C-alpha positions in Angstrom: 118.3 32.5 51.2 118.6 36.2 50.6 116.8 38.7 52.7 117.5 41.8 54.8 118.5 42.4 58.5 119.4 45.1 60.9 123.0 44.9 62.0 125.4 46.7 64.2 129.0 46.4 63.0 130.8 48.1 65.9 128.9 47.3 69.2 129.2 50.0 71.8 129.8 52.9 69.5 126.2 54.1 69.3 126.4 53.8 65.5 122.9 52.7 65.1 121.4 49.9 63.0 122.3 49.3 59.5 119.5 47.6 57.4 121.1 45.7 54.6 121.3 42.6 52.5 122.0 39.2 54.3 122.2 35.6 53.5 120.7 32.9 55.8 121.9 29.3 55.6 119.4 26.4 55.5 118.6 24.9 58.8 121.0 22.3 60.1 120.6 19.6 62.8 117.5 20.3 65.1 117.0 23.7 63.4 114.1 25.2 61.7 113.5 28.3 59.2 110.9 30.6 60.4 109.0 33.4 58.6 108.5 36.0 61.1 105.3 38.1 61.4 106.7 40.7 63.9 109.7 41.5 66.3 109.6 43.5 69.4 112.2 46.1 70.2 113.7 45.7 73.6 116.0 47.8 75.6 118.4 44.9 75.7 118.9 45.3 71.8 119.8 48.9 72.4 122.3 48.0 75.2 124.4 46.4 72.6 124.6 49.7 70.7 125.3 51.8 73.8 127.8 49.5 75.3 125.9 48.8 78.5 126.1 45.2 77.4 129.6 45.2 76.0 130.5 42.9 73.1 134.1 42.3 71.9 132.8 41.1 68.5 130.7 42.2 65.6 128.8 42.4 63.6 125.6 41.4 65.4 122.1 41.0 63.9 119.7 42.3 66.6 116.3 41.3 67.9 115.1 38.6 70.2 111.4 38.9 70.5 109.7 37.2 67.6 106.9 35.0 66.4 106.2 33.3 63.1 105.6 30.1 61.1 107.9 27.3 60.5 108.7 27.1 56.8 111.3 24.4 56.7 112.8 21.8 59.1 116.3 20.6 59.1 117.7 17.1 60.0 116.8 15.5 63.4 113.6 17.7 63.8 111.2 14.9 62.9 109.6 13.4 66.0 110.5 16.3 68.3 107.0 17.9 67.9 107.9 20.6 65.5 106.7 20.6 61.7 106.2 22.9 58.9 103.2 25.3 59.5 103.5 25.4 63.3 103.1 28.8 64.9 106.1 29.6 67.1 107.1 32.1 69.6 110.9 32.3 70.0 112.2 32.4 73.6 115.0 34.7 74.1 116.7 32.1 76.3 116.7 28.4 75.0 116.0 25.6 77.1 117.6 22.2 76.3 115.4 20.2 78.6 118.3 18.1 80.0 120.9 20.1 81.7 120.9 20.3 85.6 119.1 23.6 85.6 116.4 22.5 83.2 115.8 19.3 85.2 115.5 21.0 88.4 112.8 23.4 87.0 115.0 26.4 86.4 115.1 26.5 82.5 115.6 30.2 82.5 119.1 29.3 83.7 119.7 26.6 81.1 123.4 26.0 80.4 122.7 26.4 76.7 121.7 30.1 77.4 125.2 30.9 78.8 126.3 31.4 75.3 123.5 33.6 73.7 125.9 36.6 73.2 128.9 34.6 72.1 128.5 35.5 68.5 127.5 32.2 67.0 124.7 29.7 66.6 124.8 27.0 69.5 127.0 24.7 67.4 129.6 27.5 67.1 129.1 28.4 63.5 127.1 31.2 61.8 123.8 31.0 59.9 123.7 34.6 58.9 126.2 36.3 56.6 126.7 39.9 55.3 129.5 41.5 53.3 131.2 38.2 53.0 131.5 37.4 56.8 129.5 35.7 59.5 127.2 37.7 61.6 126.3 36.8 65.2 122.7 36.6 66.3 121.4 38.3 69.4 120.4 35.5 71.8 120.8 32.8 69.1 117.8 34.5 67.3 118.3 37.8 65.4 114.7 38.6 64.8 115.5 41.9 63.1 115.0 40.0 59.8 111.9 38.6 58.2 113.3 35.1 58.3 115.5 33.3 61.1 117.0 29.8 61.3 117.0 28.7 65.0 117.6 25.7 67.1 114.3 24.2 68.2 115.4 24.6 71.9 114.6 28.3 71.4 111.0 27.4 70.0 107.8 27.3 71.7 104.6 26.2 69.8 101.4 28.2 70.3 97.9 27.7 69.1 97.3 29.0 65.5 94.5 31.4 66.5 96.7 33.7 68.6 97.8 36.7 66.6 101.4 36.5 65.7 102.2 40.2 65.9 101.0 40.2 69.5 102.5 36.9 70.4 106.0 38.2 69.4 106.1 40.0 72.7 105.7 36.7 74.7 109.2 35.8 73.9 110.9 38.2 76.3 109.4 41.4 77.8 106.1 40.0 78.7 107.2 36.8 80.6 110.2 38.8 82.1 107.9 41.3 83.8 104.8 39.0 84.6 107.1 36.3 85.9 109.0 38.7 88.2 105.8 39.4 89.9 104.4 35.9 89.7 107.4 33.8 90.5 110.5 35.8 91.6 108.5 38.1 94.0 105.9 35.5 94.9 103.3 38.2 95.5 100.3 37.1 97.6 96.7 38.2 98.1 96.5 41.6 99.8 100.3 42.6 99.4 101.4 46.1 98.5 103.7 46.1 95.5 105.9 49.0 94.2 107.1 48.5 90.5 109.8 51.1 89.5 109.9 51.6 85.6 106.8 50.8 83.6 108.1 50.1 80.0 107.6 46.8 78.2 108.9 44.9 81.2 107.4 46.9 84.1 103.9 47.1 82.7 103.8 43.3 82.7 105.0 43.2 86.2 101.9 45.2 86.8 99.8 42.6 85.2 101.5 39.9 87.1 100.8 41.7 90.4 97.3 42.1 89.4 97.0 38.5 88.6 98.4 37.7 92.1 95.6 39.8 93.4 97.9 42.4 95.3 95.9 44.9 97.2 97.9 48.0 96.2 100.0 48.3 92.9 102.1 51.4 92.9 104.1 52.3 89.9 107.0 54.8 89.7 108.1 56.3 86.3 109.2 59.8 85.4 107.2 59.5 82.1 103.7 61.0 82.4 102.4 58.8 79.5 103.6 55.6 81.1 102.1 56.6 84.4 98.7 57.0 82.9 99.2 53.7 80.9 100.1 51.9 84.2 96.6 52.3 85.4 95.1 50.7 82.3 97.3 47.6 83.2 96.2 47.5 86.8 98.1 50.0 88.8 96.3 51.5 91.7 98.6 54.5 92.2 101.2 56.0 89.9 104.1 58.5 90.8 107.0 60.2 89.1 109.6 59.5 91.7 110.4 57.6 94.8 110.0 60.7 96.8 106.6 61.4 95.3 105.3 57.9 96.1 106.7 57.8 99.7 103.8 59.6 101.6 101.2 57.4 99.9 103.1 54.3 100.5 103.4 55.1 104.1 99.7 55.9 104.5 98.8 52.4 102.7 101.0 50.5 104.9 100.9 52.1 108.2 104.5 53.2 107.7 105.7 49.7 107.2 106.7 49.9 103.5 105.9 47.6 100.6 105.8 44.0 100.8 107.5 43.7 97.4 109.5 46.2 95.3 110.3 45.2 91.8 112.9 47.1 89.7 112.2 47.1 86.0 113.9 50.4 84.8 115.5 50.6 81.3 119.0 50.7 82.9 119.7 50.0 86.5 122.2 52.5 87.8 123.5 51.9 91.2 121.9 54.8 92.8 118.4 53.4 92.1 118.9 50.3 94.4 119.1 51.6 97.9 115.9 53.8 97.6 114.2 50.7 96.5 115.2 48.7 99.5 114.3 51.6 101.8 110.7 51.3 100.4 110.7 47.5 101.2 109.2 46.6 104.6 111.0 44.5 107.1 111.2 40.9 105.8 110.0 42.0 102.4 111.4 41.2 99.0 113.3 43.3 96.5 113.3 41.9 93.1 116.1 43.0 90.6 114.9 42.5 87.0 116.4 45.4 85.2 119.8 45.1 83.4 122.6 47.2 84.7 125.7 48.2 83.0 127.9 45.2 82.8 131.0 46.8 84.2 129.1 48.7 87.1 130.6 47.7 90.5 130.1 50.6 92.8 126.7 50.6 94.3 125.8 52.8 97.3 123.8 50.5 99.6 122.8 50.3 103.3 123.9 46.9 103.9 123.4 47.2 107.7 119.6 48.0 107.5 119.2 45.5 104.7 120.4 42.6 106.7 119.1 43.6 110.1 115.6 44.0 108.7 115.5 40.5 107.1 114.9 41.6 103.6 115.4 39.5 100.6 116.9 40.6 97.3 116.0 38.4 94.3 117.6 38.6 90.9 115.2 37.6 88.2 116.4 36.4 84.7 113.5 36.0 82.3 111.1 36.6 85.1 112.1 33.2 86.6 109.8 31.6 84.0 109.9 28.3 82.3 109.3 29.3 78.8 107.6 26.0 77.5 105.2 26.3 80.3 104.6 30.1 80.6 104.6 31.1 77.0 101.5 28.9 76.2 100.0 30.0 79.5 100.2 33.6 78.7 98.9 33.0 75.2 96.0 31.1 76.8 95.4 34.1 79.2 95.3 36.5 76.3 92.9 34.3 74.4 90.5 34.3 77.4 90.7 38.1 77.7 92.6 37.9 81.0 96.0 39.3 79.7 96.7 42.5 77.8 98.9 42.2 74.7 97.3 44.6 72.3 97.6 47.5 74.6 101.3 46.9 75.0 101.8 47.7 71.4 102.1 51.7 71.0 103.4 51.8 67.5 104.5 49.5 64.7 107.3 50.1 62.3 108.9 48.6 59.2 112.5 47.3 59.6 113.8 50.1 57.7 112.5 52.5 60.4 114.4 50.6 63.2 116.6 53.6 64.3 113.4 55.7 64.6 111.8 53.0 66.7 114.8 52.8 68.9 114.9 56.5 69.5 111.2 56.4 70.3 112.0 53.8 72.9 114.8 55.9 74.3 112.5 58.9 74.3 109.8 57.0 76.5 107.3 57.3 73.7 106.3 53.6 73.4 105.3 50.9 75.9 106.5 48.5 73.3 107.5 49.2 69.6 107.0 46.3 67.2 108.6 45.7 63.7 106.0 44.1 61.4 107.0 42.1 58.3 105.0 42.1 55.0 104.0 38.9 53.4 
């Protein structure tokens, strides 16, 4: 079928997104065609343009937060639980259900997900074509298009009464932040938590900390708008910098430091890591969720204090969530009024406005910008 999509032809050059005509192949084995209602815009998409996530291939069709309705099913889908008309959230990491990581309850580390930036569909071929050549999808998805053909291992079914434009966010940023607090940090009742960076991921870490009934939720962000919004999502205190937060943190914890510090900044540069561990109490947990420049190696870090104080540093991919469990769970929490999705969406855009939307994200104007697709 013919439609449009937003592509980058030379990743890492800051050339921006080109909205142009594309062709999408019909679904093949274990694949479905989905008509999307919306796509979130995540910093990870921008990292491909800036080169923080370096790719040695192109073009790429961006986008990895999306929700929509199945229009067509390919061979071998019958009997898998998916059918035409199902409402789907696309998981930015697939889960096959049978590799070792999936079987031990770590589907966020599914072996299938290792190839999501390889430039092809899971079977090593292309579904999207432009200017006579194959186009690689971001994270096997490529939601910067009104239609996608994806493997069912990237699909999670949700109830039909959940608004799809809100549900799109549950594919990446929401569970990544929420799970960082719920699972990776394992926050407990009465904890003091510091969350550094309150964009689309960090704001959901705030929600996760609130769900875990943390006593104090301190956010740090240089953006005044995001500091104000953090309190809407559950922050008890909000500051512009580590230094600004230090005195209040000391008062709240009798000088001991935070039980948990979660890093959810847009780009994790090395100089942000040691101040975070200095805010973490002895025996506390430092969760690293933010994406760092892939080639960054030199990080100033006080290893002696870290080791001698018994702290734990925990990396968290996709919030350490299990997509098939946690996407429906978050959707249900939203339905019951216990999770904020509407408030995450600061502004909506058309696909043709994608470069404006990305710049607004860079400028800190949005918690989450969302592309909406017309019928």
